[in-house]
LUMLUM-878507 format. One record per residue (C-alpha): residue number from 1; residue in three letters; x, y, z. Coordinates in steps of 0.2 Angstrom, whole numbers. Layout:
NUM,Ala,X,Y,Z .
...
REM end
This chain:
1,Met,-377,1623,-162 .
2,Thr,-369,1616,-178 .
3,Pro,-379,1621,-194 .
4,Phe,-376,1604,-202 .
5,Ile,-378,1586,-198 .
6,Pro,-372,1572,-209 .
7,Phe,-379,1570,-226 .
8,Gln,-395,1559,-227 .
9,Ala,-391,1541,-231 .
10,Glu,-401,1533,-246 .
11,Glu,-403,1517,-235 .
12,Gly,-407,1515,-217 .
13,Asn,-422,1521,-206 .
14,Ile,-417,1540,-205 .
15,Glu,-427,1553,-216 .
16,Tyr,-424,1571,-217 .
17,Lys,-439,1583,-222 .
18,Leu,-438,1601,-223 .
19,Lys,-457,1603,-221 .
20,Leu,-473,1593,-223 .
21,Val,-486,1607,-225 .
22,Asn,-502,1604,-234 .
23,Pro,-496,1591,-247 .
24,Thr,-507,1586,-262 .
25,Gln,-515,1569,-262 .
26,Tyr,-502,1562,-274 .
27,Arg,-488,1569,-264 .
28,Phe,-496,1562,-248 .
29,Glu,-497,1545,-256 .
30,His,-479,1546,-261 .
31,Leu,-473,1552,-243 .
32,Ala,-483,1537,-235 .
33,Thr,-474,1525,-247 .
34,Gln,-458,1532,-242 .
35,Leu,-462,1531,-224 .
36,Lys,-466,1513,-226 .
37,Trp,-449,1509,-234 .
38,Arg,-440,1518,-220 .
39,Leu,-450,1508,-207 .
40,Gln,-445,1492,-217 .
41,Glu,-427,1497,-217 .
42,Gly,-427,1500,-198 .
43,Arg,-437,1483,-195 .
44,Gly,-453,1493,-189 .
45,Glu,-444,1509,-183 .
46,Ala,-440,1526,-192 .
47,Val,-433,1543,-186 .
48,Tyr,-439,1558,-195 .
49,Gln,-429,1575,-194 .
50,Ile,-441,1589,-198 .
51,Gly,-434,1606,-203 .
52,Val,-418,1598,-211 .
53,Glu,-413,1598,-229 .
54,Asp,-407,1582,-238 .
55,Asn,-389,1589,-237 .
56,Gly,-390,1590,-218 .
57,Leu,-393,1609,-217 .
58,Leu,-403,1613,-201 .
59,Val,-415,1626,-208 .
60,Gly,-429,1625,-195 .
61,Leu,-447,1629,-196 .
62,Thr,-459,1642,-188 .
63,Glu,-471,1636,-175 .
64,Glu,-485,1636,-187 .
65,Asp,-476,1626,-201 .
66,Met,-469,1614,-188 .
67,Thr,-487,1610,-181 .
68,Ala,-493,1607,-199 .
69,Ser,-478,1596,-203 .
70,Leu,-481,1585,-187 .
71,Asn,-499,1583,-191 .
72,Thr,-495,1577,-209 .
73,Leu,-482,1565,-202 .
74,Arg,-496,1559,-190 .
75,Arg,-508,1556,-204 .
76,Met,-494,1547,-214 .
77,Ala,-491,1536,-199 .
78,Glu,-509,1531,-197 .
79,Lys,-510,1526,-215 .
80,Val,-496,1513,-213 .
81,Gly,-502,1508,-196 .
82,Ala,-489,1516,-185 .
83,Asp,-488,1529,-171 .
84,Ile,-477,1544,-169 .
85,Thr,-467,1550,-154 .
86,Leu,-459,1567,-153 .
87,Leu,-441,1564,-146 .
88,Arg,-435,1582,-145 .
89,Glu,-436,1599,-152 .
90,Arg,-421,1611,-154 .
91,Glu,-420,1629,-159 .
92,Val,-409,1635,-173 .
93,Asp,-404,1653,-173 .
94,Tyr,-391,1659,-185 .
95,Glu,-396,1678,-187 .
96,Ser,-403,1689,-174 .
97,Asp,-416,1697,-185 .
98,Arg,-424,1680,-190 .
99,Ala,-439,1673,-181 .
100,Arg,-436,1658,-169 .
101,Arg,-436,1642,-179 .
102,Lys,-436,1624,-173 .
103,Ile,-431,1607,-179 .
104,Ala,-440,1591,-173 .
105,Glu,-434,1573,-171 .
106,Val,-449,1561,-172 .
107,Leu,-449,1542,-169 .
108,Val,-461,1533,-180 .
109,Arg,-465,1515,-174 .
110,Lys,-476,1502,-183 .
111,Val,-486,1489,-174 .
112,Pro,-479,1473,-182 .
113,Asp,-491,1460,-188 .
114,Asp,-491,1442,-183 .
115,Gln,-480,1444,-167 .
116,Gln,-465,1449,-177 .
117,Phe,-460,1464,-165 .
118,Leu,-443,1471,-165 .
119,Asp,-432,1461,-152 .
120,Leu,-415,1467,-146 .
121,Arg,-405,1456,-135 .
122,Val,-394,1464,-121 .
123,Ala,-382,1454,-111 .
124,Val,-380,1461,-94 .
125,Leu,-362,1460,-87 .
126,Gly,-353,1466,-72 .
127,Asn,-344,1461,-56 .
128,Val,-353,1452,-42 .
129,Asp,-364,1463,-31 .
130,Ser,-364,1477,-44 .
131,Gly,-383,1477,-44 .
132,Lys,-386,1469,-61 .
133,Ser,-401,1458,-56 .
134,Thr,-408,1472,-45 .
135,Leu,-408,1484,-60 .
136,Leu,-416,1471,-71 .
137,Gly,-429,1468,-58 .
138,Val,-433,1487,-56 .
139,Leu,-434,1489,-75 .
140,Thr,-445,1473,-79 .
141,Gln,-456,1474,-63 .
142,Gly,-459,1492,-63 .
143,Glu,-456,1494,-44 .
144,Leu,-440,1502,-36 .
145,Asp,-429,1491,-25 .
146,Asn,-430,1493,-6 .
147,Gly,-411,1494,-4 .
148,Arg,-410,1475,2 .
149,Gly,-412,1467,-15 .
150,Arg,-431,1464,-15 .
151,Ala,-432,1468,-34 .
152,Arg,-420,1454,-39 .
153,Leu,-430,1440,-31 .
154,Asn,-441,1436,-46 .
155,Leu,-426,1434,-57 .
156,Phe,-417,1420,-48 .
157,Arg,-419,1402,-54 .
158,His,-411,1392,-39 .
159,Leu,-413,1392,-20 .
160,His,-394,1395,-18 .
161,Glu,-396,1411,-28 .
162,Ile,-410,1418,-17 .
163,Gln,-399,1413,-1 .
164,Thr,-383,1421,-7 .
165,Gly,-390,1435,-18 .
166,Arg,-379,1430,-32 .
167,Thr,-383,1424,-50 .
168,Ser,-375,1408,-55 .
169,Ser,-385,1404,-71 .
170,Ile,-392,1413,-86 .
171,Ser,-409,1420,-85 .
172,Phe,-420,1430,-97 .
173,Glu,-431,1445,-93 .
174,Ile,-441,1456,-105 .
175,Leu,-445,1475,-106 .
176,Gly,-457,1481,-119 .
177,Phe,-461,1497,-128 .
178,Asn,-478,1500,-137 .
179,Ser,-480,1510,-153 .
180,Lys,-481,1526,-144 .
181,Gly,-464,1523,-134 .
182,Glu,-472,1519,-118 .
183,Val,-465,1506,-106 .
184,Val,-474,1489,-105 .
185,Asn,-468,1478,-91 .
186,Tyr,-475,1467,-77 .
187,Ser,-482,1482,-67 .
188,Glu,-497,1483,-79 .
189,Ser,-496,1466,-88 .
190,Arg,-498,1450,-78 .
191,Thr,-490,1438,-90 .
192,Ala,-476,1438,-103 .
193,Glu,-489,1435,-116 .
194,Glu,-498,1451,-112 .
195,Ile,-482,1461,-113 .
196,Cys,-478,1453,-130 .
197,Glu,-496,1457,-137 .
198,Ser,-495,1475,-131 .
199,Ser,-477,1479,-137 .
200,Ser,-470,1484,-154 .
201,Lys,-452,1483,-147 .
202,Met,-445,1471,-135 .
203,Ile,-428,1472,-125 .
204,Thr,-423,1454,-120 .
205,Phe,-410,1455,-105 .
206,Ile,-398,1441,-104 .
207,Asp,-393,1441,-85 .
208,Leu,-376,1434,-83 .
209,Ala,-366,1429,-68 .
210,Gly,-354,1441,-60 .
211,His,-343,1429,-49 .
212,Tyr,-327,1423,-56 .
213,Lys,-331,1405,-53 .
214,Tyr,-346,1406,-65 .
215,Leu,-335,1414,-79 .
216,Lys,-337,1400,-91 .
217,Thr,-356,1402,-89 .
218,Thr,-355,1420,-93 .
219,Ile,-344,1417,-108 .
220,Phe,-357,1404,-114 .
221,Gly,-370,1417,-113 .
222,Leu,-360,1429,-123 .
223,Thr,-355,1417,-137 .
224,Ser,-371,1407,-138 .
225,Tyr,-385,1419,-137 .
226,Cys,-378,1432,-149 .
227,Pro,-382,1448,-140 .
228,Asp,-385,1464,-150 .
229,Phe,-378,1474,-136 .
230,Ala,-369,1472,-119 .
231,Met,-373,1482,-103 .
232,Leu,-359,1483,-91 .
233,Val,-365,1487,-73 .
234,Val,-352,1495,-61 .
235,Gly,-356,1499,-43 .
236,Ala,-352,1517,-39 .
237,Asn,-346,1512,-22 .
238,Thr,-334,1499,-28 .
239,Gly,-328,1506,-45 .
240,Ile,-319,1494,-57 .
241,Ala,-317,1479,-47 .
242,Gly,-317,1460,-48 .
243,Thr,-322,1453,-65 .
244,Thr,-327,1471,-72 .
245,Arg,-311,1472,-83 .
246,Glu,-313,1453,-88 .
247,His,-331,1456,-94 .
248,Leu,-327,1472,-103 .
249,Gly,-313,1463,-112 .
250,Leu,-324,1448,-117 .
251,Ala,-337,1460,-124 .
252,Met,-324,1469,-134 .
253,Ala,-315,1453,-140 .
254,Leu,-332,1446,-147 .
255,Lys,-336,1464,-155 .
256,Val,-352,1466,-145 .
257,Pro,-356,1485,-143 .
258,Ile,-355,1490,-125 .
259,Phe,-363,1503,-114 .
260,Ile,-360,1506,-95 .
261,Val,-372,1509,-81 .
262,Val,-365,1515,-64 .
263,Ser,-377,1509,-51 .
264,Lys,-380,1512,-33 .
265,Val,-377,1531,-34 .
266,Asp,-389,1533,-19 .
267,Leu,-375,1525,-8 .
268,Cys,-362,1537,-13 .
269,Gly,-358,1556,-13 .
270,Thr,-356,1566,-29 .
271,Val,-337,1565,-27 .
272,Thr,-337,1546,-27 .
273,Val,-348,1544,-42 .
274,Glu,-337,1557,-52 .
275,Lys,-322,1547,-47 .
276,Thr,-329,1531,-53 .
277,Val,-334,1539,-69 .
278,Arg,-317,1546,-72 .
279,Gln,-310,1529,-68 .
280,Leu,-321,1521,-82 .
281,Glu,-317,1535,-94 .
282,Lys,-298,1532,-91 .
283,Val,-300,1513,-95 .
284,Leu,-311,1516,-110 .
285,Lys,-298,1528,-118 .
286,Gln,-283,1517,-116 .
287,Pro,-275,1510,-132 .
288,Gly,-282,1493,-129 .
289,Cys,-300,1500,-129 .
290,Asn,-300,1516,-140 .
291,Lys,-317,1520,-134 .
292,Val,-325,1537,-134 .
293,Pro,-335,1539,-117 .
294,Met,-351,1549,-117 .
295,Leu,-359,1553,-101 .
296,Val,-378,1554,-102 .
297,Ala,-385,1567,-90 .
298,Ser,-402,1572,-99 .
299,Ala,-416,1565,-110 .
300,Asp,-408,1574,-125 .
301,Asp,-391,1566,-121 .
302,Ala,-400,1549,-120 .
303,Val,-408,1552,-138 .
304,Thr,-391,1557,-145 .
305,Ala,-382,1542,-136 .
306,Ala,-394,1529,-143 .
307,Gln,-392,1535,-161 .
308,Arg,-373,1538,-161 .
309,Phe,-370,1521,-151 .
310,Ala,-378,1512,-165 .
311,Gln,-369,1521,-179 .
312,Ser,-351,1520,-171 .
313,Ala,-343,1506,-162 .
314,Ser,-331,1517,-153 .
315,Ile,-345,1527,-144 .
316,Thr,-348,1521,-126 .
317,Pro,-363,1529,-117 .
318,Ile,-361,1530,-98 .
319,Phe,-377,1531,-86 .
320,Thr,-377,1535,-68 .
321,Leu,-392,1529,-59 .
322,Ser,-400,1521,-43 .
323,Ser,-412,1506,-42 .
324,Val,-418,1512,-25 .
325,Ser,-421,1531,-28 .
326,Gly,-425,1529,-46 .
327,Glu,-413,1543,-51 .
328,Asn,-409,1544,-69 .
329,Leu,-419,1527,-72 .
330,Asp,-430,1536,-85 .
331,Leu,-414,1541,-95 .
332,Leu,-410,1522,-97 .
333,Lys,-428,1519,-103 .
334,Val,-427,1533,-116 .
335,Phe,-411,1525,-122 .
336,Phe,-418,1508,-124 .
337,Asn,-434,1515,-132 .
338,Ile,-424,1523,-146 .
339,Leu,-409,1511,-148 .
340,Pro,-410,1505,-166 .
341,Pro,-406,1487,-172 .
342,Leu,-389,1484,-179 .
343,Ser,-394,1474,-194 .
344,Asn,-406,1481,-207 .
345,Ser,-420,1472,-216 .
346,Lys,-409,1467,-231 .
347,Glu,-397,1458,-220 .
348,Gln,-412,1449,-211 .
349,Glu,-419,1444,-227 .
350,Glu,-403,1437,-233 .
351,Leu,-402,1426,-217 .
352,Met,-420,1420,-219 .
353,Gln,-416,1414,-237 .
354,Gln,-403,1402,-231 .
355,Leu,-407,1384,-224 .
356,Thr,-414,1382,-207 .
357,Glu,-400,1381,-193 .
358,Phe,-406,1382,-174 .
359,Gln,-393,1382,-160 .
360,Val,-397,1371,-145 .
361,Asp,-393,1381,-129 .
362,Glu,-404,1374,-116 .
363,Ile,-413,1357,-114 .
364,Tyr,-429,1354,-103 .
365,Ser,-442,1341,-99 .
366,Val,-459,1348,-97 .
367,Pro,-474,1338,-90 .
368,Asp,-487,1335,-103 .
369,Val,-476,1343,-117 .
370,Gly,-461,1332,-117 .
371,Thr,-443,1337,-123 .
372,Val,-441,1356,-125 .
373,Val,-425,1364,-132 .
374,Gly,-421,1383,-131 .
375,Gly,-409,1393,-142 .
376,Thr,-407,1405,-156 .
377,Leu,-412,1402,-175 .
378,Tyr,-396,1407,-184 .
379,Ser,-403,1406,-201 .
380,Gly,-418,1402,-211 .
381,Val,-436,1401,-205 .
382,Cys,-444,1388,-194 .
383,Arg,-462,1383,-193 .
384,Glu,-473,1372,-182 .
385,Gly,-472,1354,-190 .
386,Asp,-455,1356,-198 .
387,Arg,-445,1341,-199 .
388,Leu,-426,1344,-195 .
389,Val,-411,1334,-190 .
390,Val,-401,1337,-174 .
391,Gly,-383,1333,-170 .
392,Pro,-369,1328,-170 .
393,Thr,-371,1314,-158 .
394,Asp,-355,1306,-149 .
395,Glu,-355,1294,-164 .
396,Gly,-355,1309,-177 .
397,Gln,-373,1306,-183 .
398,Phe,-388,1317,-185 .
399,Leu,-406,1311,-179 .
400,Arg,-423,1315,-187 .
401,Leu,-435,1325,-177 .
402,Lys,-451,1335,-178 .
403,Val,-455,1353,-171 .
404,Cys,-472,1351,-162 .
405,Ser,-474,1368,-156 .
406,Met,-464,1384,-152 .
407,Gln,-464,1398,-139 .
408,Arg,-455,1415,-141 .
409,Asn,-454,1426,-125 .
410,Arg,-465,1413,-116 .
411,Ser,-480,1416,-128 .
412,Ala,-485,1404,-142 .
413,Cys,-479,1407,-160 .
414,Arg,-481,1398,-177 .
415,Val,-466,1405,-187 .
416,Leu,-448,1409,-181 .
417,Arg,-437,1420,-191 .
418,Ala,-418,1421,-192 .
419,Gly,-410,1430,-177 .
420,Gln,-425,1426,-165 .
421,Ala,-423,1416,-149 .
422,Ala,-437,1403,-144 .
423,Thr,-440,1387,-136 .
424,Leu,-446,1372,-147 .
425,Ala,-456,1357,-141 .
426,Leu,-450,1340,-148 .
427,Gly,-463,1329,-141 .
428,Thr,-457,1312,-137 .
429,Phe,-439,1314,-143 .
430,Asp,-427,1306,-131 .
431,Arg,-419,1320,-120 .
432,Ser,-404,1309,-116 .
433,Leu,-399,1310,-135 .
434,Leu,-397,1329,-134 .
435,Arg,-384,1340,-127 .
436,Lys,-379,1359,-127 .
437,Gly,-369,1363,-142 .
438,Met,-379,1353,-154 .
439,Val,-388,1361,-169 .
440,Met,-405,1357,-177 .
441,Val,-404,1360,-196 .
442,Ser,-413,1357,-212 .
443,Pro,-410,1339,-219 .
444,Lys,-406,1348,-236 .
445,Met,-390,1356,-228 .
446,Asn,-381,1339,-227 .
447,Pro,-371,1345,-212 .
448,Thr,-353,1341,-209 .
449,Ile,-344,1339,-193 .
450,Cys,-326,1339,-187 .
451,Trp,-315,1332,-173 .
452,Arg,-300,1344,-178 .
453,Phe,-301,1361,-185 .
454,Glu,-289,1376,-188 .
455,Ala,-292,1394,-182 .
456,Ala,-283,1410,-185 .
457,Ile,-280,1416,-167 .
458,Val,-272,1430,-157 .
459,Leu,-265,1425,-140 .
460,Leu,-271,1438,-128 .
461,Phe,-262,1432,-113 .
462,His,-251,1417,-108 .
463,Ala,-239,1416,-93 .
464,Lys,-225,1406,-102 .
465,Thr,-226,1399,-120 .
466,Phe,-241,1392,-129 .
467,Arg,-236,1376,-138 .
468,Cys,-242,1359,-144 .
469,Gly,-251,1348,-131 .
470,Phe,-258,1363,-122 .
471,Gln,-277,1360,-117 .
472,Val,-289,1374,-117 .
473,Thr,-308,1376,-116 .
474,Val,-314,1382,-133 .
475,His,-330,1393,-135 .
476,Val,-337,1394,-153 .
477,Gly,-355,1400,-153 .
478,Asn,-365,1387,-143 .
479,Val,-350,1375,-143 .
480,Arg,-340,1373,-127 .
481,Gln,-328,1359,-126 .
482,Thr,-310,1355,-120 .
483,Ala,-298,1354,-135 .
484,Thr,-279,1350,-137 .
485,Val,-267,1361,-147 .
486,Asp,-262,1349,-161 .
487,Gly,-250,1360,-170 .
488,Leu,-245,1378,-175 .
489,Leu,-243,1383,-193 .
490,Gly,-226,1388,-196 .
491,Lys,-221,1391,-178 .
492,Glu,-216,1380,-163 .
493,Glu,-223,1391,-149 .
494,Leu,-233,1407,-146 .
495,Arg,-231,1421,-134 .
496,Thr,-243,1434,-128 .
497,Gly,-249,1446,-142 .
498,Glu,-243,1434,-156 .
499,Arg,-254,1428,-170 .
500,Ala,-254,1411,-178 .
501,Val,-265,1398,-187 .
502,Val,-268,1384,-174 .
503,Cys,-275,1366,-176 .
504,Phe,-286,1361,-162 .
505,Arg,-293,1344,-158 .
506,Phe,-309,1341,-148 .
507,Leu,-307,1328,-134 .
508,Lys,-325,1322,-131 .
509,His,-335,1322,-147 .
510,Pro,-336,1330,-164 .
511,Glu,-344,1347,-166 .
512,Tyr,-353,1356,-180 .
513,Leu,-344,1373,-183 .
514,Arg,-348,1387,-195 .
515,Val,-334,1394,-206 .
516,Gly,-328,1411,-199 .
517,Ala,-337,1409,-183 .
518,Lys,-329,1419,-168 .
519,Leu,-319,1408,-157 .
520,Leu,-313,1411,-139 .
521,Phe,-302,1400,-128 .
522,Arg,-296,1400,-111 .
523,Glu,-288,1390,-97 .
524,Gly,-283,1398,-81 .
525,Val,-275,1415,-85 .
526,Thr,-273,1410,-103 .
527,Lys,-284,1418,-115 .
528,Gly,-286,1420,-134 .
529,Ile,-298,1425,-148 .
530,Gly,-299,1421,-166 .
531,His,-311,1413,-180 .
532,Ser,-312,1396,-188 .
533,Leu,-305,1393,-205 .
534,Val,-309,1382,-220 .
535,Gly,-299,1377,-236 .
536,Asp,-286,1365,-242 .
537,Gly,-276,1360,-227 .
538,Phe,-286,1370,-215 .
539,Phe,-300,1359,-210 .
540,Tyr,-300,1341,-205 .
541,Trp,-316,1332,-207 .
542,Thr,-321,1317,-197 .
543,Asp,-322,1301,-206 .
544,Leu,-338,1296,-197 .
545,Asn,-355,1297,-208 .
546,Ala,-359,1315,-204 .
547,Ser,-375,1315,-213 .
548,Gly,-381,1298,-207 .
549,Phe,-399,1297,-200 .
550,Cys,-406,1286,-186 .
REM end
């Protein structure tokens, strides 16, 4: 075993402690304050390494000192309103004449106040019939599948999905963990509200379509819902097939950290499963990916994978499991339980200080409630009763409205913070005036819109040459619209792999775009990525009254 681990970082939610044996009252108060800060850094979660010096030297503790240290940590956690879970213990042994010593890794999780539990969004990708919806059904319902897709029935939104067994729309499912690290799902809780009330951490799964004809819906889910992570599901019996490579490429192009689940291992022999894993490892190591695959075979591997996955974008954990037999399903739950957020509390605070900006991704009409919009709060804070403006309309205007009520994970909430997804009730506001791709912003923002915009792009693939007049479907955040290439800066045409600044023009209506937003465009086999630009000669604003009210 390596006697050193990396130096302790001043920031972040990981703390090294050599020992915590019988501290004085003054020392105990200091330790509790330190724990509170680490929890704040991890947005409600912290990991303590006991028996480790600040420089990362693995010293280890005797059984007696370890027991005393864990008891002290438990008292510290109780003082700040948190629980502890022992993740793993490891022996350190440098010299044969020394007594056996151990180091312990402990998860400390706070019960957040006012429904502000830690929420991680995981986009679920993979080829059709790879077992995505079935896996989510097993995780969220708490019952194994019968081998014929029973577990996925609760996830489908349309009759044709039930009849074909194929997802064609975007659906959301939740899996909770309480402060002690125990799973909270529909097996013990009857409603989503009960799951939210019992959970300190929530995993929101965004179930996306696997069939190629629904690819634009899958891209919309990846660009609009801002997932923290992506889970690529691959059938052990089929291997890398259909849209698997396409989905992997999309996640990498949008810089979404990805891990892989090899499902249906109950249908195959060990040789077939190993062949599929080797196939995946080969693809991940290719120059275009440059990933480091990490096969998870034990609970210890799952803990290591979760921590290394969040620290390095190149690490790609691989799980092999079955939704029918339940084999290795617990390893995936351990991984989700420990998986830390990518953004720290400081980044979250900075976003919350900005003006309110809410992306409109879904629009509904609910009886006795009125018009309801679903989406993600990109920045700021939104409260019940807030007055915002929504747009742009086809005429380039923004309309006044009032937020009547809000729901997060299907339970009522009063305050929405940056990065959280929710549905907002708008009362009697006319639904016909809304469309996907709009934004609801603070009137103080004075939002500006554009018909034409320039973007720095990389042409990933094109059969011939990419030039002026070519039409593509552009995805920028929650915006999805056909655009024409108006010009290429300094070039007449582009070929596969080349970079350029390109001017696009929207065909149907103006849009609100953020500077630097990730952009993805496609048409048939043509694909490209980039980001929007602003500056003299880079952005062409519409001459409509962008900040006008109705």
